[in-house]
C-alpha positions as CSV (number, residue, x, y, z in Angstrom):
1,X,-8.7,-13.2,-3.8
2,X,-5.4,-14.7,-3.0
3,X,-3.7,-11.1,-3.4
4,X,-5.7,-9.7,-0.7
5,X,-4.6,-12.3,2.1
6,X,-1.8,-10.9,4.2
7,X,1.9,-12.5,3.6
8,X,2.2,-13.3,7.3
9,X,6.1,-14.0,7.1
10,X,6.7,-10.7,5.3
11,X,4.6,-8.7,8.0
12,X,6.7,-10.1,10.6
13,X,10.1,-9.1,8.8
14,X,8.2,-5.8,8.5
15,X,7.7,-5.5,12.4
16,X,11.3,-6.8,13.1
17,X,12.8,-4.2,10.5
18,X,15.3,-1.9,12.5
19,X,14.9,0.9,9.8
20,X,13.2,3.6,11.8
21,X,13.2,6.1,8.8
22,X,10.5,7.0,6.4
23,X,8.6,3.9,4.4
24,X,7.0,4.4,1.1
25,X,4.2,1.7,0.7
26,X,3.8,0.9,-3.2
27,X,0.0,-0.1,-3.7
28,X,-0.9,-1.9,-7.1
29,X,-4.7,-2.3,-7.4
30,X,-7.2,-3.9,-9.5
31,X,-10.6,-3.0,-8.7
32,X,-13.6,-5.2,-8.8
33,X,-15.8,-4.7,-11.9
34,X,-19.0,-4.0,-9.9
35,X,-18.8,-1.3,-7.6
36,X,-15.2,-1.7,-6.9
37,X,-13.8,1.8,-7.8
38,X,-16.6,3.5,-5.9
39,X,-16.0,1.2,-3.0
40,X,-12.4,2.2,-3.2
41,X,-13.2,6.1,-3.0
42,X,-15.0,5.7,-0.1
43,X,-12.1,3.7,1.8
44,X,-10.1,6.5,0.1
45,X,-12.1,9.4,2.1
46,X,-12.4,7.6,5.0
47,X,-8.5,6.6,5.6
48,X,-7.3,10.1,4.8
49,X,-7.8,11.1,8.6
50,X,-5.6,7.7,9.7
51,X,-3.0,8.8,7.6
52,X,-2.8,12.4,9.1
53,X,-3.1,10.9,12.5
54,X,0.3,8.8,12.0
55,X,1.9,11.6,9.8
56,X,1.2,9.7,6.6
57,X,0.8,11.3,3.2
58,X,0.0,10.1,-0.4
59,X,2.8,11.0,-2.6
60,X,1.3,10.1,-5.9
61,X,-1.7,8.4,-7.4
62,X,-2.1,7.3,-11.0
63,X,-4.2,5.3,-13.2
64,X,-2.6,2.8,-15.5
65,X,-2.5,3.6,-19.2
66,X,0.1,1.9,-21.7
67,X,1.8,-1.5,-20.3
68,X,5.0,-1.5,-22.1
69,X,6.6,-4.3,-20.4
70,X,5.0,-7.5,-18.6
71,X,1.5,-9.0,-18.8
72,X,-0.3,-8.4,-15.5
73,X,-2.7,-5.3,-15.7
74,X,-3.7,-3.1,-12.9
75,X,-6.1,-0.3,-12.5
76,X,-4.3,2.3,-10.0
77,X,-0.9,2.6,-8.4
78,X,-0.6,4.6,-5.1
79,X,2.5,5.4,-3.2
80,X,1.9,6.5,0.5
81,X,4.8,7.8,2.6
82,X,5.0,7.1,6.2
83,X,7.6,8.4,8.8
84,X,8.2,4.8,9.9
85,X,7.2,1.4,10.0
86,X,5.8,1.9,13.4
87,X,3.5,4.3,12.1
88,X,2.2,2.3,9.6
89,X,1.4,-0.5,11.6
90,X,-0.2,1.9,14.3
91,X,-2.6,2.8,11.7
92,X,-3.3,-0.6,10.7
93,X,-3.9,-2.1,14.1
94,X,-6.2,0.7,15.1
95,X,-9.6,-0.4,15.6
96,X,-11.5,2.2,14.1
97,X,-9.2,1.9,10.8
98,X,-10.1,-1.7,10.8
99,X,-13.8,-0.7,10.5
100,X,-13.1,1.3,7.5
101,X,-11.0,-1.4,6.0
102,X,-14.1,-3.1,4.8
103,X,-14.6,-0.7,1.9
104,X,-11.3,-1.7,0.8
105,X,-11.9,-5.5,0.8
106,X,-15.1,-4.8,-0.9
107,X,-13.3,-3.0,-3.8
108,X,-10.4,-4.9,-4.4
109,X,-10.2,-7.8,-6.9
110,X,-6.4,-8.4,-6.4
111,X,-3.7,-6.1,-5.1
112,X,0.0,-5.8,-4.3
113,X,1.6,-4.0,-1.3
114,X,5.2,-3.3,-0.9
115,X,7.1,-1.6,1.8
116,X,10.1,0.2,0.2
117,X,13.0,2.0,1.5
118,X,14.9,4.7,-0.5
119,X,18.1,4.1,-2.0
120,X,21.0,6.0,-3.7
121,X,21.9,5.4,-7.1
122,X,25.0,3.2,-6.2
123,X,22.9,0.8,-4.2
124,X,21.2,-0.3,-7.3
125,X,24.4,-1.9,-8.3
126,X,24.7,-4.2,-5.4
127,X,20.9,-5.4,-5.5
128,X,21.1,-9.2,-5.8
129,X,24.5,-9.8,-4.9
């Protein structure tokens, strides 16, 4: 379950990031074959109150269909917006949240989690320079 291990260096960058505006977390999820989706459903039910407590909202949930480019398969994508990185960190460090996180851990075969910042169209042309 290498994908489930937090990237410590990137978490440190998230903590140090000076952007105090909204952040959207991109979740790519591959569930375990046996009971993964059910366990994630339980996690989703439980996490709702923690999201509300920090002002987070799920802006999109989707199931994967046709893979048009690439070869890595996923079961679901979820976009969650938080008012700030600090709000996200407050949630994931809440001891009560850590108790329910076991349902997510039991559900996931592999995952990707990206913190993203909104950009305007002009920024796209300067990426990678």
